[in-house]
C-alpha positions, 0 to 999 in steps of 0.5 A, spaced: 340 589 610 342 595 612 350 597 613 352 591 608 358 594 604 356 592 597 362 595 593 366 588 593 360 585 589 361 591 584 364 587 578 367 594 575 366 598 569 363 594 563 363 595 556 357 598 553 353 593 549 353 597 542 361 597 543 361 589 544 356 589 538 361 593 534 367 589 536 363 582 534 361 585 527 369 587 526 371 580 528 366 577 523 368 582 517 375 580 519 374 573 519 370 573 512 374 578 508 379 575 503 386 578 501 385 582 494 389 579 488 393 584 487 396 583 494 396 575 494 400 575 487 406 579 490 406 575 497 405 568 493 408 569 487 414 573 487 418 570 493 418 563 489 420 566 483 426 570 486 428 564 489 428 560 482 432 566 479 437 566 484 438 558 483 438 559 476 443 565 476 448 561 481 447 554 477 449 558 470 455 562 474 458 555 476 457 552 469 461 558 466 466 558 471 467 550 469 468 548 476 467 541 473 466 538 467 460 540 462 457 533 462 457 533 470 454 540 471 451 542 464 448 549 464 441 551 464 441 552 456 443 545 455 437 543 460 432 547 456 435 544 449 433 537 452 426 540 454 425 543 447 427 537 443 422 533 447 417 538 446 418 539 438 419 531 438 411 531 441 413 526 447 414 531 452 406 532 454 405 524 453 411 523 458 409 528 463 401 525 463 403 518 463 406 519 470 401 524 473 395 520 471 398 514 474 400 518 480 393 521 481 389 515 479 393 511 484 392 516 490 385 516 488 384 509 489 388 509 496 384 515 498 378 510 497 381 505 501 384 509 506 379 513 508 374 507 510 380 504 513 382 510 518 374 510 520 374 503 522 381 503 525 379 509 529 372 507 531 373 500 533 377 498 538 379 491 536 380 493 529 385 498 532 389 493 536 390 489 531 391 493 525 393 500 528 401 498 529 401 495 522 399 502 519 404 505 523 410 500 521 408 501 514 408 508 514 416 508 516 417 502 510 420 505 504 416 505 498 421 502 494 421 496 498 414 494 495 417 494 487 420 487 487 415 483 490 410 487 486 413 486 479 413 478 481 406 478 483 403 482 478 408 483 472 411 489 468 404 493 467 400 498 470 397 494 475 404 493 478 405 501 479 398 502 482 400 496 487 406 500 489 402 506 490 397 503 494 401 500 499 405 506 500 400 511 500 394 508 504 397 507 510 399 515 511 392 517 509 388 512 514 394 514 519 392 521 518 385 520 519 386 516 525 390 522 528 385 527 526 379 523 530 383 522 536 384 529 537 376 531 536 373 533 543 369 528 546 364 533 548 363 535 540 361 527 539 356 527 545 353 533 542 352 530 535 349 524 538 344 528 542 342 531 536 341 524 532 348 524 528 350 517 529 353 512 525 354 514 518 351 521 519 355 522 525 361 520 521 359 525 515 357 531 519 361 531 526 367 526 525 370 528 518 369 535 519 372 535 526 378 531 524 379 534 517 386 538 519 389 531 521 386 528 515 388 533 510 395 532 513 395 525 512 392 526 505 398 531 503 403 525 506 399 520 502 400 524 496 407 525 497 408 517 498 404 516 492 409 520 487 415 518 490 412 510 490 411 511 483 417 514 481 421 509 484 417 504 480 418 507 474 426 508 475 426 500 477 421 497 473 422 498 465 418 495 460 416 497 453 409 495 455 409 501 461 410 507 456 415 512 458 414 516 464 418 521 468 421 516 472 423 512 465 426 519 463 430 519 469 433 512 468 434 513 460 438 519 462 442 515 467 443 510 462 446 514 456 450 519 461 445 525 459 446 529 465 441 535 461 436 529 461 437 527 468 436 535 470 430 536 466 427 529 469 428 532 476 425 539 474 419 536 471 418 531 477 419 537 482 414 541 478 409 536 478 409 536 486 409 543 486 403 544 482 399 539 486 401 543 492 399 549 489 392 547 486 390 542 490 392 542 497 394 549 498 386 551 497 384 546 501 388 548 507 386 555 506 379 554 506 380 549 512 383 555 516 378 560 514 373 556 516 376 556 523 377 563 523 385 562 523 386 566 516 383 571 512 
């Protein structure tokens, strides 16, 4: 129409198509590239190594200053001697492996039970109304509370240990999955159903990948509960049939007033926890973040 002012319709200058394509390519390259190993090692290894060195230096300084008796605060050398004694005796690996095997086996059992339980609670409303509050309550129950009834139910054997781990870890794994599923956008679920992803296929290809961040948080918490539950069970329940794990090592140090052995047991328990985080959950978390474009 003649005389009509069309300048108000002008959206303004636009970026050329080739520039947008270049930005997309740059963003794709940025999201898929990985940090070189020579940059990862100083960033990941050096800070914790310096922190450990600082703690050992402060520890040695306090021991050398005789701020308290040596049997209360032994020097790091005494803990090293205790470690060397178990190593040359040939029992160090067996002690560590006994606890690690129990912890990992119990965690995998809790994973096999907690995952379908979480799916059931999240997707079936009557089940959620009946079991959801119980799962939340069990997560706040201290794991050590399960040790006395487990001993009376199952006796002093490995089945008691696994029962304590299951009762401590399963609610956290199921609760984490429920929380992750609750945060899945409904549009994503409808899109999956429209493409035929229903039932088990929908759970495998749509629900579980979308809920993985919350599920991973539940897995990490479940492992922490597994490890803490196991240590509590090993400290409280003592029997020759159970063998010697890290919890029994810690308790034997208390019984003999051997602080060097107690410090050694605490250090080994902490070392196993850090190793599982670095070797299992850390790579899983980085892979998840890279898959979502949140980390290089």
